[in-house]
C-alpha positions in Angstrom: 0.0 -0.1 -0.1 1.4 3.3 -1.0 1.7 6.2 1.7 -0.7 9.2 1.0 0.4 11.9 3.3 -2.4 10.9 5.8 -5.0 13.0 4.0 -8.5 11.9 4.0 -9.9 9.8 0.9 -10.0 12.1 -2.1 -8.7 15.2 -0.3 -5.1 15.1 -1.1 -5.6 17.4 -4.2 -8.6 19.5 -3.1 -7.9 23.1 -3.3 -10.6 23.8 -0.9 -9.1 21.6 2.0 -7.6 23.9 4.7 -4.3 22.3 4.5 -4.2 23.0 0.9 -5.0 26.7 1.1 -2.4 29.1 0.0 -2.3 32.4 2.2 -2.3 35.8 0.1 0.7 37.9 0.2 0.5 41.1 2.4 -0.3 44.2 0.2 -1.0 47.8 1.1 -4.4 49.3 0.7 -5.4 52.9 1.1 -8.0 53.5 3.6 -9.8 56.5 5.4 -9.3 55.7 9.0 -11.5 57.7 11.5 -10.8 57.6 15.1 -13.1 59.1 17.7 -11.6 60.6 20.6 -13.1 62.1 24.0 -11.7 64.0 26.7 -13.4 65.9 29.5 -12.1 69.4 30.1 -13.0 72.8 31.6 -13.4 75.4 29.0 -13.8 79.0 30.3 -16.8 81.2 28.8 -18.7 84.0 30.1 -21.6 83.2 27.9 -24.0 81.8 30.9 -26.5 82.8 33.1 -26.6 81.5 36.7 -29.8 80.0 37.9 -30.1 80.4 41.9 -33.8 79.7 42.7 -35.4 76.3 42.7 -35.8 73.7 41.3 -32.0 73.3 41.0 -29.9 70.2 41.4 -27.2 70.8 43.8 -23.8 70.1 42.7 -20.5 69.8 44.4 -20.4 73.7 45.0 -24.1 74.0 46.5 -27.1 75.1 44.5 -25.6 76.6 41.5 -27.2 75.9 38.1 -26.2 77.4 34.9 -27.9 77.9 31.4 -25.7 78.6 28.5 -26.4 81.3 25.9 -28.1 79.8 22.9 -25.4 81.3 20.5 -22.5 80.0 22.4 -19.8 78.4 20.1 -18.0 76.1 21.9 -15.5 75.3 19.3 -14.5 79.0 19.5 -14.6 79.1 23.2 -12.2 76.0 23.1 -9.9 77.6 20.4 -9.7 80.8 22.7 -8.9 78.5 25.8 -5.3 77.0 26.8 -6.4 73.7 25.3 -5.4 71.9 22.3 -7.8 69.9 20.3 -6.3 66.5 19.1 -4.6 67.7 15.6 -3.1 70.5 17.5 -1.7 68.3 19.9 -0.4 65.9 17.4 1.2 68.9 15.7 2.8 70.3 18.9 4.2 66.8 19.7 5.4 66.2 16.1 7.4 69.8 16.4 8.9 68.7 19.8 10.0 65.2 18.1 11.4 66.9 15.2 13.5 69.2 17.3 14.9 66.4 19.3 15.6 64.4 16.2 17.7 67.4 14.8 19.5 67.9 17.8 20.4 64.0 18.2 21.5 63.9 14.5 23.9 67.2 14.9 25.3 65.1 18.1 26.2 62.1 16.1 27.8 64.1 13.1 31.4 63.4 14.1 30.8 60.2 16.3 32.3 56.7 15.3 29.1 55.2 13.7 30.6 51.6 14.7 30.5 52.4 18.5 27.5 50.8 20.2 26.4 54.1 21.7 26.2 55.7 18.3 24.3 52.8 16.7 21.9 53.3 19.7 21.5 56.7 18.8 20.9 56.1 15.2 18.2 53.6 16.2 16.5 56.0 18.1 16.7 58.6 15.4 15.2 56.1 13.2 12.3 55.6 15.7 11.6 59.3 16.0 11.5 59.6 12.2 8.9 56.7 12.3 6.7 58.7 14.8 7.1 61.9 12.7 5.6 60.0 9.6 2.9 58.6 11.9 2.1 62.1 12.9 1.8 63.6 9.6 -1.5 63.9 7.4 -4.1 63.8 10.1 -7.2 65.9 9.5 -9.5 67.2 11.9 -12.9 66.0 10.5 -15.4 67.2 13.1 -15.2 68.9 16.7 -18.6 68.3 19.1 -18.5 69.8 22.5 -21.3 69.1 24.7 -21.5 70.6 28.4 -21.9 68.1 31.0 
């Protein structure tokens, strides 16, 4: 009797059998990636009215309730505050990374590239370049602010 590779009868040349499947090679595809981020932050504004009389739900500061003006633009209030939206934060961090990368590149210009320390610095510079590439081309699609 001849060895059949221990395949079930009739399955040795079945292209649909799991052990005969060929994996696709990895290919890159362009995709739109949308990430939703959320952060609770205090945004200063003068566009409110304080409600002092009942009915008022007490908060941590006693019985103070507020109504916001109908024409309040929270995006504008955010822009005039000290806070950064995610895109501005990514840009600021990328600028810091770029400055660090340039500093490290100038430090290794005259160093021996065969030294272990210099190779570690070159690897770190490569990682900083990767971070800069990942930080580029983001677009702020929507900002939604709801007071809580």
